C-alpha positions in Angstrom: 4.4 -11.0 -32.2 7.0 -11.0 -29.5 10.2 -12.8 -28.6 10.4 -14.1 -25.1 13.2 -15.3 -22.9 16.4 -13.6 -21.7 18.4 -11.5 -24.1 21.8 -12.9 -24.6 24.8 -11.2 -26.2 25.0 -12.7 -29.7 28.8 -13.0 -29.4 28.5 -16.3 -27.5 26.4 -17.8 -30.4 27.9 -18.8 -33.7 24.8 -20.3 -35.4 21.1 -19.6 -35.6 18.4 -22.2 -36.3 14.7 -21.3 -36.8 12.2 -24.0 -35.8 8.6 -23.6 -37.2 6.0 -25.6 -35.2 2.5 -26.7 -36.3 0.3 -25.6 -33.4 -2.5 -28.2 -33.7 -3.0 -31.6 -32.1 0.2 -33.0 -30.6 2.6 -31.7 -33.2 4.5 -28.9 -31.5 5.6 -31.0 -28.5 7.8 -33.5 -30.5 9.4 -30.6 -32.5 10.2 -28.8 -29.3 11.6 -32.1 -27.9 14.0 -32.3 -30.9 14.9 -28.7 -30.6 15.8 -29.0 -26.9 18.1 -32.0 -27.8 19.8 -30.0 -30.5 20.1 -27.0 -28.1 21.8 -29.2 -25.5 24.1 -30.7 -28.1 25.0 -27.3 -29.7 25.3 -24.7 -26.9 26.9 -22.2 -29.4 23.7 -22.2 -31.5 20.6 -20.1 -30.8 17.2 -21.6 -31.6 14.2 -19.4 -32.4 11.1 -21.5 -31.8 8.2 -20.0 -33.8 4.5 -20.9 -33.4 1.2 -19.4 -32.1 1.2 -17.7 -28.7 -1.3 -20.3 -27.4 1.1 -23.2 -28.4 4.1 -21.4 -27.0 2.6 -20.6 -23.7 1.5 -24.2 -23.1 5.0 -25.6 -24.1 7.1 -22.9 -22.3 5.3 -22.8 -18.9 7.5 -21.5 -16.1 8.0 -25.0 -14.7 8.7 -26.7 -18.0 12.2 -27.9 -18.8 12.1 -25.8 -22.0 12.2 -22.6 -20.0 15.6 -23.5 -18.6 17.3 -23.3 -22.0 19.0 -20.0 -22.5 19.7 -20.7 -26.2 16.0 -21.3 -27.1 13.8 -18.3 -27.6 10.2 -18.2 -28.5 8.4 -16.0 -31.1 4.7 -15.9 -31.6 2.9 -15.8 -35.0 -0.9 -15.0 -35.4 -3.3 -17.9 -35.8 -4.6 -16.4 -39.1 -8.3 -16.4 -38.0 -10.2 -13.4 -39.5 -11.4 -10.9 -36.9 -15.0 -11.5 -35.8 -15.0 -15.1 -37.2 -17.3 -17.4 -35.3 -15.4 -20.7 -35.4 -17.3 -23.7 -36.8 -15.7 -26.0 -34.2 -14.2 -28.1 -37.0 -10.4 -28.2 -36.6 -9.8 -28.1 -40.4 -11.3 -24.6 -40.5 -8.7 -23.2 -38.1 -5.9 -25.2 -39.8 -6.9 -23.8 -43.2 -6.8 -20.2 -42.0 -3.5 -20.7 -40.2 -1.8 -22.3 -43.2 -3.0 -19.6 -45.6 -1.3 -16.9 -43.4 1.6 -19.0 -42.2 4.3 -18.4 -44.9 4.1 -14.6 -44.5 3.8 -14.7 -40.8 6.8 -17.1 -40.4 8.9 -14.9 -42.7 8.2 -11.8 -40.5 9.0 -13.7 -37.3 12.3 -15.0 -38.7 13.3 -11.4 -39.6 12.5 -10.4 -36.1 14.6 -13.3 -34.7 17.5 -12.3 -36.9 17.3 -8.7 -35.8 17.1 -9.7 -32.1 20.1 -12.1 -32.2 22.2 -10.3 -34.7 22.7 -13.7 -36.5 21.4 -14.7 -39.8 19.4 -18.0 -39.7 21.5 -20.8 -41.0 19.1 -23.7 -41.0 15.3 -24.2 -41.0 13.9 -27.1 -38.9 10.1 -27.4 -39.3 7.1 -29.6 -38.9 7.0 -31.7 -42.1 3.4 -30.4 -42.6 4.9 -27.1 -43.7 5.7 -28.1 -47.3 6.1 -24.4 -48.1 9.2 -24.2 -45.8 11.1 -25.9 -48.7 10.5 -22.8 -50.8 11.4 -20.4 -47.9 14.6 -22.3 -47.3 15.4 -22.2 -51.1 14.9 -18.4 -51.2 17.1 -18.0 -48.1 19.7 -20.5 -49.4 19.4 -22.6 -46.2 19.2 -26.3 -45.5 15.6 -27.4 -44.7 15.1 -30.2 -42.2 11.4 -31.2 -41.8 10.4 -33.4 -38.9 7.7 -36.1 -39.5 6.1 -36.6 -36.1 4.3 -39.8 -37.0 5.6 -43.2 -38.2 7.6 -44.2 -41.3 4.7 -46.2 -42.8 2.4 -43.2 -43.0 5.3 -41.1 -44.3 5.8 -43.5 -47.2 2.1 -43.4 -48.0 2.2 -39.6 -48.3 5.5 -39.7 -50.3 4.0 -42.2 -52.7 0.5 -40.8 -52.9 0.8 -40.1 -56.7 1.9 -43.7 -57.3 -0.9 -45.1 -55.0 -3.6 -43.1 -56.8 -2.3 -44.2 -60.2 -2.4 -47.8 -59.1 -5.7 -47.8 -57.1 -8.1 -45.1 -58.2 -10.6 -46.4 -60.7 -9.5 -50.0 -60.2 -10.6 -52.8 -57.9 -7.1 -53.1 -56.5 -7.3 -54.0 -52.8 -3.7 -54.8 -51.9 -0.7 -52.5 -51.5 2.0 -55.1 -52.4 3.5 -52.6 -54.9 4.9 -50.6 -51.8 7.9 -52.1 -50.0 6.8 -53.5 -46.6 3.1 -53.2 -47.3 2.3 -56.8 -48.4 0.1 -57.4 -45.3 -1.8 -54.1 -45.6 -4.8 -53.2 -47.8 -6.1 -50.1 -49.6 -8.8 -49.8 -46.9 -6.1 -49.3 -44.3 -4.9 -46.0 -45.9 -5.6 -42.7 -44.2 -8.6 -40.7 -45.5 -7.6 -38.2 -48.2 -5.1 -40.5 -50.0 -7.6 -42.5 -52.2 -10.9 -42.0 -50.2 -12.8 -39.1 -48.7 -12.2 -35.5 -49.8 -8.9 -35.5 -51.7 -8.9 -31.7 -51.8 -9.5 -30.9 -48.1 -6.9 -28.6 -46.5 -5.2 -31.6 -44.7 -5.3 -33.9 -47.8 -3.8 -31.1 -50.0 -1.2 -30.3 -47.4 -0.1 -33.9 -47.1 0.0 -34.4 -50.9 2.1 -31.3 -51.4 4.4 -32.3 -48.5 5.0 -35.7 -50.1 6.1 -34.0 -53.3 8.3 -31.4 -51.6 10.2 -33.6 -49.1 12.8 -34.9 -51.6 14.1 -31.3 -51.7 14.9 -31.3 -48.0 18.6 -31.6 -46.8 17.3 -34.3 -44.5 14.0 -35.6 -43.3 13.9 -36.4 -39.5 11.4 -38.8 -37.9 10.5 -39.9 -34.4 11.2 -43.6 -35.0 14.0 -46.1 -35.2 15.4 -47.7 -38.4 15.1 -51.3 -37.1 11.3 -51.2 -36.5 10.4 -51.1 -40.2 13.5 -51.9 -42.3 11.8 -52.3 -45.7 9.8 -49.1 -45.3 12.9 -47.2 -44.0 15.1 -48.4 -47.0 12.4 -47.2 -49.4 12.3 -43.8 -47.8 16.1 -43.6 -47.8 16.0 -44.1 -51.6 13.5 -41.3 -51.9 15.1 -38.6 -49.7 18.6 -37.0 -49.7 18.9 -38.1 -46.0 16.4 -40.0 -43.9 17.3 -39.7 -40.2 15.5 -41.9 -37.6 16.2 -39.9 -34.4 13.7 -41.5 -32.0 11.9 -42.8 -30.1 11.6 -39.4 -28.4 10.3 -41.0 -25.2 13.7 -42.6 -24.8 15.9 -39.8 -26.2 14.1 -37.0 -24.3 12.6 -38.7 -21.2 9.8 -36.9 -19.3 11.0 -34.8 -16.4 10.6 -36.5 -13.0 6.9 -37.0 -12.1 5.8 -33.9 -10.3 2.5 -35.3 -8.8 0.6 -38.5 -9.3 -2.4 -37.0 -7.6 -4.6 -40.0 -8.3 -2.1 -42.4 -6.8 -2.1 -44.6 -10.0 1.5 -45.9 -9.5 0.9 -46.8 -5.9 -2.3 -48.6 -6.9 -0.5 -50.5 -9.6 2.1 -51.7 -7.0 -0.6 -53.8 -5.5 -1.4 -55.8 -8.6 0.1 -58.8 -10.3 2.3 -58.5 -13.3 0.5 -58.0 -16.7 -2.9 -58.0 -15.1 -4.1 -54.4 -15.4 -5.9 -52.7 -18.3 -4.8 -49.1 -19.1 -7.1 -47.0 -21.2 -6.5 -43.7 -22.9 -7.8 -42.4 -26.3 -5.4 -39.4 -26.5 -6.1 -35.7 -26.2 -7.8 -34.9 -29.5 -10.8 -37.2 -30.1 -12.6 -39.8 -28.1 -15.1 -42.5 -28.9 -18.8 -41.6 -29.0 -20.8 -42.0 -25.7 -22.4 -45.3 -26.7 -19.0 -46.9 -27.4 -17.6 -45.6 -24.1 -20.7 -47.0 -22.2 -20.3 -50.4 -23.9 -16.6 -50.4 -22.9 -17.5 -49.5 -19.3 -19.9 -52.4 -19.2 -17.2 -54.7 -20.6 -14.8 -53.6 -17.8 -17.5 -54.2 -15.1 -18.5 -57.6 -16.5 -15.0 -58.9 -17.1 -13.8 -57.5 -13.7 -10.3 -56.9 -15.0 -8.5 -54.2 -12.9 -8.1 -51.0 -14.9 -6.9 -47.4 -14.9 -8.9 -45.2 -17.3 -7.6 -41.7 -18.2 -11.0 -40.3 -18.9 -11.8 -36.8 -20.3 -15.3 -35.7 -19.2 -17.7 -36.9 -16.6 -17.6 -40.7 -16.1 -21.1 -40.7 -14.7 -22.3 -40.0 -18.3 -21.2 -43.4 -19.5 -21.4 -45.7 -16.4 -24.5 -47.9 -16.2 -27.4 -46.3 -14.2 -27.1 -47.0 -10.5 -23.4 -48.0 -10.8 -21.5 -47.3 -7.6 -18.1 -46.0 -8.6 -16.6 -47.3 -5.4 -17.5 -50.9 -6.4 -15.5 -50.7 -9.7 -12.3 -52.8 -9.8 -10.3 -49.8 -11.1 -9.6 -46.1 -11.3 -11.2 -43.5 -13.4 -8.9 -40.5 -13.5 -8.9 -37.1 -15.3 -5.1 -37.4 -16.0 -2.7 -40.2 -15.7 1.2 -40.4 -15.9 1.0 -42.5 -19.1 4.7 -43.2 -19.7 5.2 -44.4 -16.1 2.0 -46.4 -16.2 3.0 -48.2 -19.4 6.4 -49.0 -17.9 4.9 -50.6 -14.8 5.1 -54.4 -14.7 1.4 -54.6 -13.6 0.0 -53.3 -16.9 -0.9 -56.1 -19.3 -2.7 -54.2 -22.1 -3.1 -50.7 -23.4 -6.5 -49.7 -25.0 -5.5 -46.9 -27.3 -6.4 -44.8 -30.4 -3.0 -45.8 -31.8 -1.6 -42.4 -32.2 2.2 -42.7 -33.0 3.4 -41.3 -29.7 1.2 -43.7 -27.7 2.3 -46.6 -29.9 5.9 -45.8 -29.2 5.3 -45.5 -25.5 3.5 -48.8 -25.5 6.5 -50.5 -27.3 9.0 -48.9 -24.9 6.8 -50.1 -22.0 6.5 -53.6 -23.5 2.7 -53.5 -23.4 0.5 -55.1 -26.1 -2.3 -52.9 -27.5 -6.0 -53.0 -28.3 -6.7 -50.4 -31.0 -9.7 -48.2 -31.6 -8.3 -45.7 -34.2 -10.2 -42.6 -35.4 -8.4 -40.7 -38.2 -5.2 -39.8 -39.9 -2.4 -42.4 -39.4 -4.1 -44.2 -36.6 -5.7 -46.9 -38.7 -2.4 -47.6 -40.4 -0.6 -47.7 -37.0 -3.2 -50.1 -35.6 -2.9 -52.4 -38.7 0.9 -52.3 -38.3 0.6 -53.3 -34.7 -1.8 -56.1 -35.5 -0.6 -57.6 -38.9 3.0 -56.6 -39.2 4.4 -56.6 -35.7 1.8 -59.0 -34.1 1.8 -57.0 -30.8 -1.8 -56.1 -30.5 -5.3 -56.3 -32.1 -7.8 -54.0 -33.5 -11.2 -53.9 -31.8 -13.6 -56.3 -33.6 -15.7 -54.4 -36.3 -13.7 -51.2 -35.7 -16.0 -49.9 -32.9 -16.2 -50.6 -29.2 -18.9 -53.1 -28.2 -19.2 -55.0 -24.9 -18.7 -58.3 -26.6 -15.8 -57.2 -28.8 -14.0 -55.5 -25.9 -14.3 -58.5 -23.6 -13.1 -60.8 -26.3 -10.0 -58.6 -27.0 -9.2 -58.2 -23.2 -9.4 -61.9 -22.6 -7.3 -62.7 -25.6 -4.4 -60.5 -24.4 -4.8 -60.9 -20.6 -5.8 -64.6 -20.4 -4.9 -66.2 -23.7 -1.7 -67.7 -25.0 -1.8 -65.0 -27.8 -1.1 -62.3 -25.1 2.1 -64.0 -24.0 3.2 -64.3 -27.6 2.6 -60.6 -28.2 4.6 -59.7 -25.0 7.5 -61.7 -26.4 7.3 -59.9 -29.8 7.0 -56.5 -28.2 10.0 -57.2 -26.0 12.1 -57.6 -29.2 10.9 -54.2 -30.5 11.5 -52.6 -27.0 15.1 -53.9 -27.0 15.7 -52.6 -30.6 14.5 -49.2 -29.5 16.8 -49.1 -26.4 19.8 -50.2 -28.5 19.0 -47.6 -31.2 19.4 -44.7 -28.7 22.6 -45.9 -27.1 25.9 -44.2 -27.9 26.7 -46.1 -31.1 23.1 -47.0 -31.9 21.4 -46.0 -35.2 19.3 -43.2 -33.8 22.2 -41.7 -31.9 24.3 -41.7 -35.2 21.4 -40.1 -37.1 21.0 -37.4 -34.4 24.8 -36.5 -34.6 24.3 -36.1 -38.4 21.4 -33.8 -37.7 23.4 -31.7 -35.3 26.1 -31.3 -38.1 23.5 -30.2 -40.6 21.8 -27.7 -38.2 25.1 -26.1 -37.2 26.4 -26.0 -40.8 29.2 -28.4 -40.1 28.1 -30.6 -43.0 27.8 -29.7 -46.6 24.2 -30.2 -47.9 
């Protein structure tokens, strides 16, 4: 376990914040994004960013903007895997081992950070998954600020799990009308582990404990905006001491200037009509099975809509036999500048797994969605997009077929419904932009968070 970054005399710093990051999936990035905003707003505060060496090295590459912050220092904790273990390949195994060792490992790293800086830690900012951080903060007599990196709707589900189980388990209840803002959603839309699947799995147990612990936090922060889900937000405000919507992060912490668009995606988009191109990306964690990808490829070929597909793997595996890639009306690329693509006027629809970050990026870009969710909060996000906001559709039957894909693409790119979705998403986009302006709701919430982190506000 080693601290990295330049040693600074502690006299220039008056406060010390420890940030504990969850090193799996896309969790650590949003927490770092928030820490960098706090570090810029509070230059007299030192931030110790603590996670595994693998996560730290990917976030703090020499060219990353994080490396330029002198008041952010990294500390590594072990991943908790027993020596000689042959991993099963299932992510829950690695998560389980990490979480078991995490409280002790984080305590050691925080002691090291205090010794290095000569400053006692005055606030704990963590991924909300770390329910045990509430106990650590209590022992150290510190304010605890967990960050929920997904949306408010899934957060309410985890905060209200006991109520949901009481109302639903052992009954034929199908609606969720007893939860504010959920009248258009059903029990079947809930993430696995709430009332279905293995309720005792490491992730299910973690989320359940988290929901019970969050009311102890000085404040719960979230990558969202109040105005997107007012009923849900008001309910969460009533459950937590403070509920701070400090997003969307893609507006508050914009990506650094594009280094290289090696595949020429943006230049290619410049040659297309407004709202005519399909952009496809299923995120970095899971992707649809090969037969679904092949069916979707056939849909693109048959419908002839221009497209950019950010594709992990070998496209030859899913293209029809004998298909000449040069004849495709689109681009298959291994990486795409997603934020810039979604903000380009030529893009008319985003085919997505409905992860929260992608959903927010689509809203900020003003692009309707076609959802093929896989796990966690993705189904809930997709149903919110479809039934609550009316800015997209789920793929028919929940899996990609040639017929279902063509139907959804035509609906949004050629149908009147697509124009209506674009108008609705424009409203959300404007709300998001207003929220992050100087006197907007997200800016005010962030200022409150700075006060808590730097001990300027009694908690």
